[in-house]
Structures are given as C-alpha cells and as structure tokens.
C-alpha positions as CSV (number, residue, x, y, z in Angstrom):
1,X,10.7,-12.4,-1.2
2,X,7.2,-12.1,-1.6
3,X,4.5,-15.4,-0.7
4,X,1.1,-15.4,-1.7
5,X,-0.8,-18.6,1.0
6,X,-4.9,-18.9,-0.3
7,X,-7.3,-18.8,2.5
8,X,-10.9,-19.5,1.5
9,X,-11.6,-17.1,-1.2
10,X,-8.4,-14.7,0.5
11,X,-5.0,-15.0,-0.8
12,X,-2.9,-12.9,1.4
13,X,0.3,-11.5,-0.3
14,X,3.1,-11.0,2.4
15,X,6.4,-9.2,1.3
16,X,9.3,-10.8,3.0
17,X,12.2,-9.1,1.8
18,X,13.3,-7.1,5.1
19,X,12.0,-3.7,4.9
20,X,10.1,-4.5,2.0
21,X,11.7,-1.6,0.2
22,X,11.1,-0.3,-3.7
23,X,13.9,-1.5,-6.2
24,X,13.5,-2.9,-9.1
25,X,13.8,-6.9,-7.9
26,X,11.5,-6.1,-5.1
27,X,9.0,-4.0,-8.2
28,X,9.1,-7.0,-10.0
29,X,8.9,-9.5,-7.3
30,X,5.3,-7.3,-6.2
31,X,4.1,-7.2,-10.1
32,X,4.4,-10.6,-10.8
33,X,2.5,-11.5,-7.4
34,X,-0.4,-9.5,-8.3
35,X,-0.4,-11.1,-11.6
36,X,-1.2,-14.3,-9.9
37,X,-4.0,-13.2,-7.6
38,X,-5.7,-11.2,-10.5
39,X,-5.3,-14.7,-12.8
40,X,-7.1,-16.5,-10.0
41,X,-10.4,-18.4,-11.8
42,X,-11.7,-18.9,-8.1
43,X,-13.6,-15.0,-6.4
44,X,-10.5,-13.7,-4.5
45,X,-9.6,-10.8,-2.3
46,X,-6.6,-10.3,-1.6
47,X,-4.9,-9.1,1.6
48,X,-1.0,-7.5,1.5
49,X,0.9,-7.9,4.6
50,X,4.6,-7.2,5.7
51,X,7.3,-9.6,7.5
52,X,7.9,-9.0,11.1
53,X,8.1,-5.2,12.6
54,X,7.7,-3.8,8.9
55,X,5.3,-3.5,6.0
56,X,7.2,-2.0,4.1
57,X,9.6,1.6,4.5
58,X,9.4,2.7,0.8
59,X,11.4,3.5,-2.0
60,X,15.5,1.6,-1.7
61,X,17.0,5.6,-0.9
62,X,20.4,3.4,0.0
63,X,20.3,1.3,-3.5
64,X,19.0,4.6,-5.9
65,X,22.5,7.1,-4.8
66,X,24.3,4.1,-5.2
67,X,24.2,1.0,-7.8
68,X,20.7,2.5,-8.7
69,X,21.5,6.0,-9.3
70,X,21.2,5.9,-13.3
71,X,17.8,3.8,-12.6
72,X,16.2,6.3,-9.9
73,X,13.3,7.7,-11.7
74,X,12.7,4.3,-13.3
75,X,12.3,2.5,-9.9
76,X,9.7,5.8,-8.5
77,X,7.6,5.6,-11.9
78,X,7.2,1.5,-10.9
79,X,6.7,2.3,-7.5
80,X,3.9,5.1,-8.6
81,X,2.3,2.6,-11.2
82,X,2.0,-0.1,-7.9
83,X,0.4,2.0,-6.2
84,X,-2.0,2.4,-9.4
85,X,-2.5,-1.1,-9.5
86,X,-3.7,-1.7,-6.1
87,X,-6.1,1.7,-6.5
88,X,-7.9,0.2,-9.7
89,X,-7.0,-3.2,-8.8
90,X,-10.1,-5.8,-9.9
91,X,-9.9,-7.1,-6.4
92,X,-10.7,-6.0,-2.9
93,X,-7.7,-5.1,-1.2
94,X,-6.6,-4.9,2.3
95,X,-3.6,-3.8,3.9
96,X,-2.1,-5.5,7.4
97,X,0.2,-3.6,8.5
98,X,2.2,-6.1,11.3
99,X,5.0,-3.0,11.5
100,X,6.3,0.3,10.2
101,X,4.5,1.8,7.0
102,X,6.7,4.6,5.5
103,X,6.7,7.0,2.7
104,X,5.9,5.3,-0.3
105,X,4.6,1.8,2.3
106,X,2.3,4.6,3.6
107,X,0.8,5.4,0.5
108,X,1.3,1.3,-1.2
109,X,-1.3,0.7,1.7
110,X,-3.4,3.6,1.2
111,X,-3.8,2.4,-2.4
112,X,-5.3,-0.2,-0.5
113,X,-9.3,-0.6,0.0
114,X,-9.1,-1.2,4.0
115,X,-6.8,-0.4,6.3
116,X,-6.3,-3.1,9.7
117,X,-2.7,-1.9,11.8
118,X,-1.4,-3.1,15.3
119,X,-2.1,-1.2,18.2
120,X,1.1,-2.7,20.0
121,X,4.3,-2.0,16.8
122,X,4.4,0.2,14.0
123,X,4.0,3.2,12.7
124,X,2.4,4.9,9.6
125,X,4.3,7.9,8.5
126,X,4.9,10.3,5.2
127,X,8.4,11.8,6.3
128,X,9.2,13.4,2.9
129,X,9.0,16.6,4.5
130,X,11.8,15.6,7.4
131,X,14.1,13.9,4.0
132,X,13.2,17.2,2.0
133,X,12.7,15.1,-0.4
134,X,9.1,16.4,-2.7
135,X,5.9,14.5,-3.0
136,X,5.8,13.9,-6.2
137,X,2.1,15.0,-7.4
138,X,0.8,11.2,-7.3
139,X,1.8,10.5,-4.1
140,X,-0.1,13.9,-3.2
141,X,-2.8,13.2,-5.7
142,X,-3.6,9.7,-3.2
143,X,-2.7,11.1,-0.3
144,X,-5.8,13.4,-0.6
145,X,-8.0,11.0,-2.0
146,X,-8.1,8.6,0.4
147,X,-7.1,10.4,3.9
148,X,-9.8,13.1,5.4
149,X,-8.3,16.1,4.5
150,X,-7.2,17.5,8.0
151,X,-5.4,14.4,8.2
152,X,-3.8,14.7,4.9
153,X,-2.6,17.8,5.8
154,X,-1.1,17.2,9.1
155,X,0.4,13.6,7.6
156,X,2.8,16.0,5.0
157,X,3.0,18.6,6.7
158,X,4.1,17.4,10.2
159,X,5.7,13.6,8.6
160,X,4.2,12.8,12.1
161,X,4.6,8.9,13.1
162,X,1.4,7.2,13.9
163,X,0.7,4.6,15.9
164,X,-2.7,2.4,15.5
165,X,-4.8,3.8,18.3
166,X,-3.8,7.2,16.8
167,X,-4.1,6.5,13.1
168,X,-7.7,4.9,13.9
169,X,-8.7,7.9,15.2
170,X,-7.3,10.2,12.8
171,X,-8.8,8.8,10.0
172,X,-6.0,7.0,8.7
173,X,-6.6,2.8,8.9
174,X,-10.3,0.7,9.2
175,X,-9.4,-0.9,11.7
176,X,-6.8,-1.2,14.7
177,X,-6.7,-4.6,16.0
178,X,-3.9,-6.7,18.6
179,X,-1.1,-8.8,16.3
180,X,-3.0,-11.6,17.2
181,X,-5.9,-10.4,15.8
182,X,-4.6,-8.3,12.5
183,X,-4.5,-11.5,9.6
184,X,-7.7,-12.5,10.7
185,X,-9.3,-9.1,10.7
186,X,-7.7,-8.5,7.5
187,X,-9.0,-11.6,6.6
188,X,-12.8,-11.6,7.5
189,X,-13.1,-7.6,5.8
190,X,-11.6,-9.7,2.3
191,X,-13.5,-13.2,1.5
192,X,-17.4,-11.5,1.5
193,X,-15.7,-9.2,-1.2
194,X,-14.3,-11.7,-3.0
195,X,-17.1,-12.7,-5.5
196,X,-17.7,-9.1,-6.5
197,X,-17.7,-8.6,-9.8
198,X,-14.5,-7.7,-11.1
199,X,-15.0,-5.7,-14.5
200,X,-17.2,-3.6,-12.3
201,X,-15.1,-2.8,-9.5
202,X,-12.1,-1.8,-11.0
203,X,-14.6,0.6,-13.4
204,X,-15.7,1.8,-10.4
205,X,-12.3,2.2,-8.8
206,X,-11.5,4.1,-11.9
207,X,-14.4,6.0,-11.3
208,X,-13.8,7.3,-8.4
209,X,-9.7,7.8,-8.4
210,X,-9.3,9.1,-12.5
211,X,-7.4,12.7,-11.6
212,X,-5.5,10.3,-8.9
213,X,-4.8,7.2,-11.5
214,X,-3.6,9.9,-14.3
215,X,-1.2,11.0,-12.6
216,X,0.2,7.8,-10.5
217,X,0.3,6.1,-13.9
218,X,1.7,9.3,-16.1
219,X,5.0,11.6,-15.3
220,X,6.3,10.8,-12.0
221,X,8.0,14.6,-11.8
C-alpha cells in the first residue's frame, strides 16, 4: 500500500493504494511509514508521491457512506491528524504531485513544506463546494495558512481544477515540471535540507502554524 525507498538522504514515500483515499487501513499505513521515516538515524528528508494518475483523491467517501458509516468521524479525525503530523514534521517534506490531488489529497500536499507538480497530467482541486461538504475548521485553516489569500479564496469558493502551470501561477505549487523530472526535482529540493536540526525544525513549524495545528489536532467538527 505504501513503499519507502531511500535515495541518499531522501526517503521517497510512495502511496500505492489506487486513488490513495483515506480510510482506516490507508491512515494506519501512512502513519506507519511516517514513523519509519522519523525514526531514521541518518540525515533524512521526505518526498511524498503517489502512483499512476493519482496523488490522492481524499476521503474514501464510498466506504464512509457504506460499511464504514459508523467510523466516518474517526476517519476524518485521523486524516486531519495526518495533515497536522506532516505540517509539523521534524523532517522537511516535499510533495511530488504525480497526478490528481483532490480534497484531502490536495490538503495533504499543502501540509508539505514544498510542492512539485507535473505539467502534463493531473489536477489540484478543493471540490468540497461542489460536493456539498463544508470544510472542517482545520482544513480551512490549513488552506489559508499555505496558499496566497486570493488563491485560497478562489480554490475554496469555486472548486476550480488547477493544472500544473496554472497551479504554479497561483502560488499553489513551487515548481511545475514534466513527468520525467518530477521526482528528481522533488528530491533535489529535499536533499540539501535533510541534515537540519529536527527538534528546531519541528519547533519552528509548530510556532508558524500554531492555530492551524490546534484545529487539526483537536475536534474535526
């Protein structure tokens, strides 16, 4: 479901669960992979990416409306805690958007320190307005903390789908590159930051995003 591969000082965390939707199994696997990354003794930075046409499509709404109906609240809370964990990670985290990053997948990318997106395939989208699903306060806070104000407003109010070039122009991603260069660009961003002091890194992130983290780590309602 999730693979970890070391490339020098960078660990590449590849999500390989189809659309990489958040459900209990996916959340547990992602937390386990983050545990392994943070436990590494050597200098380490992290690159998060997906597989095929998806980075992540967010919550597993089909499962949550069916067999997981009674666990829906726990799954949302677990996803928000993942966002908080990545946002305040002691490791530098770079999202390599190999494909679609929708809803919770888009927010997972925003929780990372930097984002690199393909120019030829995939969209970044916060579609809750079209799904009729209000954003949780922690989600809204994360979006506003990590995007320019006008881009955050547009993304939330319109549900617009951004391709790589437009996402770059809006300040949603830091780089937009062809598929062949995606991982190399992400790892080249991450590698020079692998030896940063982890305690200070995490302390600084918690200072920068204190209110967002409070909302993400607390109640999701």
